[in-house]
C-alpha positions as CSV (number, residue, x, y, z in Angstrom):
1,M,-2.5,-16.3,-7.7
2,R,-3.3,-12.7,-8.0
3,L,-4.8,-10.8,-5.0
4,T,-7.5,-8.2,-5.7
5,R,-7.1,-4.4,-5.6
6,Q,-9.4,-4.6,-2.5
7,T,-6.9,-6.8,-0.7
8,N,-4.0,-4.6,-1.7
9,Y,-5.6,-1.4,-0.3
10,A,-6.9,-3.2,2.8
11,M,-3.2,-4.0,3.6
12,R,-2.3,-0.4,2.9
13,I,-5.0,0.9,5.2
14,L,-3.9,-1.3,8.0
15,M,-0.2,-0.3,7.4
16,Y,-1.2,3.4,7.5
17,C,-3.0,2.9,10.8
18,A,-0.1,0.9,12.2
19,A,2.4,3.6,11.2
20,N,0.0,6.2,12.7
21,E,-0.2,4.3,16.0
22,G,-1.7,6.2,18.9
23,R,-3.7,8.5,16.7
24,L,-6.9,8.2,14.7
25,S,-6.4,7.9,11.0
26,R,-8.8,9.9,8.8
27,V,-10.0,8.4,5.5
28,P,-9.2,11.6,3.6
29,E,-5.6,11.5,4.8
30,I,-5.3,7.8,3.9
31,A,-6.8,8.4,0.5
32,A,-4.4,11.3,-0.1
33,A,-1.4,9.2,0.9
34,Y,-2.3,6.5,-1.6
35,T,-3.9,8.7,-4.2
36,V,-7.1,6.7,-4.2
37,S,-10.8,7.8,-3.8
38,E,-12.3,8.1,-0.3
39,L,-15.4,6.2,-1.5
40,F,-13.2,3.2,-2.5
41,L,-11.5,3.2,0.9
42,F,-14.9,3.3,2.7
43,K,-16.0,0.2,0.7
44,I,-12.8,-1.6,1.8
45,L,-13.1,-0.5,5.4
46,Q,-16.5,-2.2,5.9
47,P,-15.3,-5.8,5.9
48,L,-12.2,-4.8,7.9
49,V,-14.5,-3.4,10.6
50,E,-16.8,-6.4,10.5
51,A,-13.8,-8.7,11.0
52,K,-12.7,-6.6,13.9
53,L,-9.4,-5.7,12.3
54,V,-10.2,-1.9,12.3
55,E,-12.5,0.1,14.5
56,T,-14.2,3.4,13.7
57,V,-14.6,6.4,15.9
58,R,-17.5,8.7,14.9
59,G,-17.8,12.4,15.2
60,R,-16.0,15.5,14.1
61,N,-12.6,14.3,15.2
62,G,-13.3,10.7,14.3
63,G,-11.4,8.3,12.2
64,V,-10.2,4.7,12.1
65,R,-7.6,2.7,14.0
66,L,-6.5,-0.8,14.4
67,A,-8.8,-2.9,16.5
68,K,-5.9,-4.9,17.9
69,P,-2.1,-4.5,17.8
70,A,-0.5,-4.7,14.4
71,D,1.6,-7.6,15.4
72,Q,-1.6,-9.6,16.0
73,I,-3.0,-9.1,12.5
74,S,-1.5,-11.5,10.0
75,L,-1.6,-11.0,6.3
76,F,-3.6,-14.2,6.1
77,D,-6.2,-12.5,8.4
78,V,-6.6,-9.7,5.8
79,V,-6.6,-12.0,2.8
80,R,-9.3,-14.2,4.3
81,V,-11.5,-11.2,4.8
82,T,-11.0,-9.4,1.5
83,E,-10.7,-12.2,-1.1
84,E,-13.9,-13.8,-2.3
85,S,-12.5,-16.9,-3.9
86,F,-9.4,-18.9,-3.8
87,A,-10.3,-21.1,-6.7
88,M,-7.1,-21.5,-8.7
89,A,-8.7,-23.7,-11.4
90,E,-12.2,-24.7,-12.4
91,C,-11.9,-27.9,-10.4
92,F,-11.9,-25.9,-7.2
93,E,-15.3,-24.5,-8.0
94,N,-18.8,-26.0,-7.7
95,D,-19.0,-27.1,-11.3
96,A,-16.1,-29.5,-10.9
97,A,-18.5,-32.4,-11.3
98,E,-18.4,-31.7,-15.1
99,C,-14.8,-33.0,-15.2
100,P,-14.4,-36.7,-15.6
101,L,-11.1,-36.6,-13.6
102,V,-12.5,-34.8,-10.6
103,D,-12.0,-37.7,-8.2
104,S,-8.6,-38.9,-9.5
105,C,-6.8,-35.8,-10.8
106,G,-3.4,-34.8,-9.3
107,L,-3.8,-31.2,-10.5
108,N,-6.4,-30.5,-7.8
109,S,-4.2,-31.9,-5.1
110,A,-1.1,-30.0,-6.3
111,L,-2.9,-26.7,-6.5
112,R,-4.5,-27.2,-3.1
113,E,-1.0,-27.9,-1.6
114,A,0.3,-24.8,-3.3
115,L,-2.6,-22.7,-1.9
116,N,-2.0,-24.0,1.6
117,A,1.7,-23.1,1.3
118,F,0.7,-19.6,0.2
119,F,-1.6,-19.3,3.2
120,E,1.1,-20.5,5.6
121,V,3.5,-17.9,4.4
122,L,0.9,-15.1,4.7
123,A,0.1,-16.3,8.3
124,R,3.8,-15.9,9.3
125,Y,3.8,-12.2,8.5
126,T,2.0,-9.4,10.2
127,I,1.0,-5.8,9.5
128,A,3.7,-4.8,12.0
129,D,6.3,-6.7,10.0
130,L,5.4,-4.7,6.9
131,V,5.7,-1.4,8.7
132,A,8.9,-2.4,10.4
133,A,10.4,-3.4,7.0
134,R,10.3,0.3,6.0
135,P,11.8,2.5,8.7
136,N,10.8,5.6,6.8
137,M,7.2,4.5,6.3
138,R,5.8,7.5,8.3
139,D,7.6,9.9,6.1
140,L,6.5,8.1,2.9
141,L,2.9,8.3,4.1
142,G,3.1,12.0,5.1
143,L,2.8,11.3,8.8
144,H,5.1,14.2,10.0
145,F,4.3,14.4,13.7
146,P,6.3,12.7,16.5
147,E,5.7,9.0,17.1
148,P,3.8,8.2,20.3
149,S,6.9,6.5,21.8
150,A,8.9,9.8,21.2
151,L,6.2,11.8,23.1
152,A,6.5,9.6,26.1
153,S,10.2,10.3,26.5
């Protein structure tokens, strides 16, 4: 199974916001970090906002931030919002009735089991896990100001 570019960048937006915890993330900064267009990111943000994974703050100093803690946003949550179809074969789609084996084929069952296993693995990982896996993520993304936890000390 191949995830779409939209899903890839949705994960990246969420990772950026998680690494930038305690501050608003601005779309131009996210776009620069990933060398992608702002317009493309705005299109991806819409379903993330609708799913309450990200919230926006309007105004001159506005931006985006996670709508809930990064450890409460699973990769499955993101994939479910950003992917349109999980059809791995034609028999997953509506026109499966054209296949004479539709009611007795083992392929459909095997692919459905594989897809469920894929979803189970995605559900075990969170955006926080992805950020924690790269201790230098803030540097890689160009976030060069103190972390909120360092400011509290």
